[in-house]
N, C-alpha and C positions, 0 to 999 in steps of 0.2 A: 504494500500500500504506500502511495506517495507520502513523503514526510509532511507536506502541507496539510494533507487530509488527516494524518495522525495527530498533528498539532491541533487541528480544529476539533477533532473528537475529544482529545484530552481537555481542551478548553471548555467544551460543552459539558463534560462530566463534572468538572470542577464548579462550573457556574450555571448548571442547568436551571436553577431557580430563577435566574435572571431572564430566561427565555420563555419558560412555561409556568403557569400557575400550578398550585398543588392539585393532585388528583381530586376529581369531583367538583372543581371550580373552574373548568376550562371553557365555560360558556353558559349563558343563562338558558339556552335551549339546546338540548342534546338529542340528536337523532339516533335512537337505538338500532336502527336498521343499517347503520354504517359501521363497519368494523375498522377501527382505527389502527394504523400501523404503530410500531413501537415508538415511544417518546423520543428516543435518540434520533431516529430517522426523521421524525417530524421537526425536531430542532435543527437538523442539518438543512432541510429545505427552507425553513423560516429564516435561518441565520446567514445563508450563503446563496447568492444569486446563481452561482454555477450549478448548484444542486437543483434549483428550480428549472434551469434549462434542461438538465438531465431528465427531470420529471416530465417536462413538456415533450421531450423527444420520445419518451415512452408512451405518452398519450398519442402522439402522432403515429407511432408504430401500431398502436391498438386501433386507431381510426383507419389506418391502411388495411389492416386485417378485416375489419368489419365491412369496409367498402368493397373489398375483394369478394367477400362472402355474398354480399347483396348482389353484386354484379353477376357472379357465376350462377347464383340461384335464379336470377331473373332470366338469363340467357338459357339455362336448362329448361325452365318452364316454358319459354317461348318455343324451344325445339319440340317439347312434348305436346303442348296444347295446340300449336299451329302447324305441326308436322313439317317444320322447316329444316333445311339442310344447312351445313356449314356452322356459322357462329350463332345462329338464332336471332339475328338482329332484324326484326320484322319490318322496321320502318325503312330499311334500305332495299326491300324486295320490290320487284315489279308487279307481282300479283300474289294473292293468297287464295287458297281454296275457298270459294264463296261461302260454303256451309260453315266452315270454321270461322271465317271472318265475321259472320253474324252471330253464331251461337256462342263462341267463346267469350266475347265481351258481355253478351247478354246474361248468360248463365253465370259467368264470373262475377258480374255485378250483383246478381241475386245472392250468390254465396257471400260476397263482401257485405251486403246489407244485413243478411242474417247473422253473420259473425259479429257485426257491429252491435247487435242487440245483446249478445252474450258479453262482449267486451265492456259495454256500458254498464252492465250489471256487476261485472267483476271488478272493473276499475272505473268507477264513476268520476266525473270531473273532466275538465279540459286540460290536455297536456300543455305545458309551458315550453315555448320554443326558445332557441338561444338568444334572440334579440330581446324578447320579453324577460327572460331570466336575468340577463345582464343589466337591463334597464330598471327592473323593479325588484328583483329577488336576490341581488348580490351574487348572481351566478349559480344559484341553487336550482338543480333540475332533477327530475325523477328518472332514474334509470329504467324502472318498469314502464312508465308511460312512454319513454323514448323508444324502448324496444318494441312496444305496440305500434308506435308510429312507423318505425322502420319496417316492421312486418306488413302493416297495411299498405305502405308505399310499394314494397316489392310485389304484393298481391295485385294491387291496382295496375302496376306497370306490366305484370306478367300476363294479365288477361287482356291487355291491349288498350287500356284506358289512356287517353292522351295527356298524361301527366309525367313529370320528370322525377327521377330518383334523388335529385339533389336535396329535397326536403328530408328524406330519410337519412341520406348521407350526413348532412350537417346535424340533424337531430341526435343521431346515435353517437357521432363523433364528439359533439359538444357535451353530451351527457356523460361520456367516458371521462372527459376532462373534469367535469363537475364532480363526478363520483371520486376520482382519484384525489382531486384537490381537497375534498371533504375528509377523505381518509387520512390525509396529511394535515388536516386542520389549518390550512393556509389562511392568510388574511383575506379580507373581502376583496380587495383590489387584485390580489394574486389569483383568487378563485375565478374572478371574471376573466382574467388573462388566460387561465387554463381552459376555460370554456371556448375562448377564441382559438386557442391552440388546437383543440379537437376539431373545430370547424375548418381551420386552415388545413389540417391533415386530410380531412374528408374531401374538400374541394380540390386540393392539390393533387391527391391521388386519382380523383375522378377524371381530371383533365391532363394529368402528367405535366403539371405546370406549377412549380413551387412558388414563383412570384405571384401568380394569380391567386393561388391558395392563400398566401400570406396576406395579400391586400384585401381579399374577401373578408378575412377575419378582422383586419383593421377597420375597414369601411363599414361593415355591416354588423359584426358581432361584438367587437370591443368598442367601436364608436369613434376611435381616434387613433392616430399614429404617434408613437413616441420611440425615441432611440432605445430606451431601456427595455421596451417590449419586443424589439426586433429579434433579439437572439432566441428567446423561447418560441416565438411564432415561426420563425424561419426553420429552427431545428425540428419542430413538429411537422411542418410541411415537407421538408426534405426526407425525414425518416418515413413518413407515410408513403411517399413516392417510391422510396427504396423497397419497402415491403410490397407495394403493388407490383413492382417489377419482379420481385422474387416469386410472387404468386401468379404471375402471368395474367394480370388483370389491368395492366396499364393501357391507356387509350392509344390507339394507333395514330400515327402522324397524318397530316393532310398535305397533299401535293398540289400546289397551285402555282401558276405562272404570273408573276407580278412585275409591273414596270420598275426599272432600276431607279428612276427619279420621277418627281412630280413637278409640274409647272405651277407657277403662282396662280394662274387662272383656273387650275383644277380645284382649288379649295372652295370656290363658290358653289359648284355642284355638290361637293362633299358636305359643306355646311347645310345646304338645302336638304340633302339626304338625311342629315341628323335631325332636322326639324320634322321631316316626313315620318321617320321612324319613331320619333318621340310621340307624335300625335297618334300614330297607329298603336303604340304601346299603351297610351292612355285609353284609347278605344277598347283595347283588349281587356284592360282591367275593369272598365265599365261593363263590358259584355259578361265577364265572369260574375259580377255582382247582379246583373240582370238575370242571368241563368239561375243563380241561387234563389232570387226572388220569385221567378216563375215556378220553380219546383216547389217552393213553400206554398205558393198560392194554389197549386194544383191539387192540394189536399191528399196527395198520394202518401201512403205510409213511408216513413224515412227509410225503412229497409228495402222498399221497392224502387226507390229513385235511382240507385246505381244501375239496376237492370235496364231501366229506360234509357239512362245515359249511355250504357254499353251498347244498346241496340242502335242508337243514333250513330255512335262511333263505328259500329260494324257496318252499317249501311254506307257511311262515307268511305270506309275501307274498300268497299267493292269498286269504287272509282279509283282510289289510290291508297295502298297500304301505308304511305308516308304519314298519314294522319294518326296512326296508331303509336302507342308507346311514347317515349320522350321525344323522338325525332332526332336523337343524337346522330344516328347513322345516316338518316335521310339528309341531314345537314351536310355531311361529308360528301354524299353522292351529289347533292346539288352544287357544291363547290367545285367538283371535278367534272361536271357535265354542263352542257349548255341546253337550256330549254326555251321554247317560244315564250314571249312575254305574256300572252294570254293564258297559257297553261300555268305559268308562275303565279299569276293573280288568282287563278282558280284554286291552286294548291294553298295559297295564302289564306283565302277565305275559308276553305275546308278545314285547315289546321286550326285556325282561330276558333271556328265553330266547335270543332272536336274538343279542344282544350277547355273552352268555356263550359260546354255541356258536361264534360268529365268532372271538373271541379265543382260546378254547380250541382251536379247530381250527388255529390258526396264522396267521390273517390279521393283517396289520400295521395297527395303529391304536390309538386311545385310547378312554377312557370319558367324557371331559369332555363332549362334545356329547351323547352318549347319556344322561348323568346329567341334563342340562338337560331333555331331553324326558321322561325318567322322572319327574323332579321335578314337571314341569307336570302330568303325569297323576296323580301322587300327590296334589298339592295340589287339583286339580279334583275328584278322587274324595272327598277329605277334606271339601271344601266341600259337595259333594252330600250326604254323610252328615250333616254338621252342620246342613244345612237341614231335615233330618227331625227333629232333636232340639231345635233352638233356634228361638225365635220371632223372634229378631233375628240371623240368621246372618251370617257374613262373606261378602262377594261372592265368586263363583267365580273371577273374574280375580285378586283379591287372593290367595286361597288358592293359585292356580296359580303365581303369581310367587314367593310365599313358599316353596312346596314346591320349585320349581325351584332356588332359591338354597340351601335347606337340603340338598337331595340332592347338589348339586354340592359343597358344603362337605364333606359326609360322604365323598364319593368322592375329590375332588381335594385337599381340605385347605387351602383358601384363603378364609377368611371375609371379609376385607376386599375381596378381588377381587370376590366376589359382591355385596357391599354396593354397591360402586361400579358394577358392571354393571347392577344393578337401577335405580340412580339414573340412569345414562346412557341406559338403554332407555326409561324412562318419565318421568323428570323429577319424580317424585312424592316429596316428603319424607316423608309419612306411610308410604308403602310402604317407603322406605329404613329407617325406624326399625323397622318390622315385620320386615324382612329381617335387620337387625342382631340383633334378639332371637332370631329363629329360627336364624340362622347360629351365634351363640354357643352356644345350646342344643345344636344339632346337633354342633358341634365338641367340646363337653364330653362329650356322649353317646358319640361315637366314641372319644374318648381313654379313657374309663372302661371301655368294653365291648370295644374292639378294639385301639386303640392305634396304628393305621397309616392312612395314606391309601393309595390304590391303588398309587401309585408305590413308596412305602416298603414296602408289603406285599410287592410283588414282589421288592424287594431282600432282604427278610427270608427269603423262600422260597429265594433263592439263597445264603443264609448270610451276607449282608452286614448289618452293624449300622448302617445309615444311617437316621436319622430325619428329616433335613432336608438342605438344601444347604450348611449351615454347614461351613466348611473344616475337615476332620479329616484331610486327606491328610498333613499334617506328622507326625501320630502314626505313620503307617506308614513314612514315609521316615526318621524319627528312630529308628534301630535301635540295638540294643546294640553291633553291630559298629562303628558310627560313633562311639560314645561311650566305648568301653572303653579302658583303658590296656593297651598291648601289652608293656611292659617288666616282665614278671612273672617273678620268680625262683622256681624250684621246688626241692623237696628230696625225695629218695627216702624212702619210708615206713619203710625198714629202717634209717635213720640213727639212731644212739643219741642220747639226750638230751644227753650230754656233748659229742658232736661238733656237735650243733645249736647248743648254747650258744656254741661257738667261732665258728660262722659267723654267728649272730644274737645278738650281745650284747643285754642288756636295754636297751631304748630305741632300738635301731637300726632296728627295724621293729615293726609291730603284729601282723601275721599272716604265716603261712607256708603256701604251697600245696604239698600233698603229692601225689606221684605214685608209681605202682608202677614195676617194672622196665621196662615197655613204654611208660612215659610217660603212662599213663592217670590221670586225676584220681581221687584217693582222698578228699581232704577238706581242710579248713582247720584250722590250728593257731594259736592265739593265743600269741604269744611269751611273755607273762607266765605262761602255764600251765606253761612249761618250767622256771620258776624257783621254783615252789612247793615246800614242804618234802616233799611226798609224791612228787615227781618223782625217780625213781632214775636216776643217771647212766648205767647200763648198759642200761636198757630203751629200746625204740624209741619214736620220736615218734608212731607210728601209734595208740598208746593214747589220745592227746590229740586225735585228729582229730574235727572237727565238720562238720556240713552235708555229709555224705557224698553225699546224693542231692539236694542243692539246688544247681542249676546254672542258668546262662543260656546261650543259644545266640546267635550273631551275628545271626540273622534275626529275633529277637524284637523287637517294637516297644516303645517307651518305656512305654506303659500296662501292657503285660503284665509288663515287667520290674519296675515299681513294685509290682504285685500280688504278684510272686514274692518281693520283699523283705519284704513284709508277712507272707506265708505262712511264710517261713523265719525271721522275726524276727531278721534279720541286717542289719548296716550295710554289708556287702560280700559279693559273690558272685563265684565264678570263672566265666569264660566259656569254654565248650568248643566244639569243632567240631560235635559232635552228641551226643545222649544216649547213643547206642550207642558211638561212637568215644571220647568223653571225653578227647580230646587238648586240652590247655590252650592257649587262644588269647589270654587276657587276663583283666582283672579290672575290675569296675565297682562303684563305691560308691553307696549309696543317696543320699547327700548330693548327689553330682554329678547323678544322674538326676533328683532332685526339683528341683534348680536349673534344669536344662535344661527340665524340664516347666513350671516356673513362668515361665521366659522366653518359651517358646512360647505359653503361655496369655495372657500379657500382650500379646504381639505380635498374637495372634488377637483379643483384646479391642479393641486399638487399630484394627485393620482393620474390625471390626464397627461401631465408632463413627465410622468414616470418617476417622480420623486418618492422615495421610500421613507416611511417613518421609522422610528426606532423599533427594534424587535419587541413584540408584545408577548 
């Protein structure tokens, strides 16, 4: 063992109390379902960044294994269910046996729906995805729920539903990072980082693209890039790809012919393509929402909807099998072949319909892979139309790859991920610059016209205000009930001014909480108001009550409390049990709330910058 490691171990043995609290006091909430590793190993990871990188590499390797298993399982089921030869990549086939094309998605959807009934009873509740976990739950994810999501994603894809496997990939990879992080009892910011490492390994191994996998984690799962987080995320992505190669599940390369250089006037159509792809991406997200709404209004049982969605996909597959599954292989075929513009538009419409119906019907999966294929079709069709208008048009391959990246940015919301994916797929620097331009334009267009990616749009539909994976969970945990003062003295509203002056001499307090005979909150009285010349000794203090309807409740979070202070224009408000009960529970000042808010914002800023606090 290296001498530096031995020295660290000896140091930890001598000073272990400085790193970890005594047994039984390691956290206010203990999850008995997690088996913790020995304290010495936990201390190593918490005390030395190098060991955190090693843990991240292990998480990446685990994610690579899980992605390989899901890939091989899906292709095996394709070969069995659709009687295909070769690799079982049904979206790249010219034709499928008509009976299987219709029956497999329909009956598969029926099986999926019936299994959903049992899964709902066995594991009720909605699974938390990596973005939501990092934004609201400090990186905590359920391994059981994530395994169910991965299984449902494989089943959906295997029966031909037009959904991508990336939802299952990132879910199970991120959950692996969350579980191992909790086993090592890492800090909250490190747990969020390890969730991103699992997602980086999953996407990196899925595309054989370490940079794309890393920036997928930074942009979507961690929420920001920092130099301190680069080593763990990169290690996870590279290790996952290495495992994928060992297990022969790495994605094959794409062979395209691209121009060696681009002229300055080529960037105008490239920017235009970015806008077109962005608008189509927004339309696709609206179509998914519309399909979900139509299925809900149809009053069909939830277990029957996937069968109907599978039937629609099967009928579309009679025209072209490219609408089935994720479309990953269809994308590669479209990049390497030239199709008429009319046929490209027809495929674009059918694939968009198939993806919308599949997700709307309840199949489990994502739109990342589908958006890549839709983007290739959009770019190729745009290039075909441009050839009719320009004497020096862009090449069809260039337009297809630019459209692929711009559409994925519109739907997924990760511009740098797509820039690096294009670079790693082709190795072309001119293409990378073109993709950067189109991706930035697409991102700006979506933000100005729509404001959400597909994941955050679905959060919005559920009533969540999540725009990214940046940690905002502390806002919800930092409640009024945790910050308020409970030693609040009250006074009955029928008390006379003379009696109140005896209890609260001038200078003894600043405000008095008034209640009625039942102890219900009535209002606040400022003590100086009782000593003005117009205050008669025999009148009741109720005449001076202010903020009668301005109250806080213990469940209110810090941000809402600050907004209530601004609305009431008061520097303190009473906390009651509920608006109906109005029983006084405490008081909170605006100064204390703002100070706690500032402290948490500063802590969040330091975490985003990669600054580590002292060992806890």
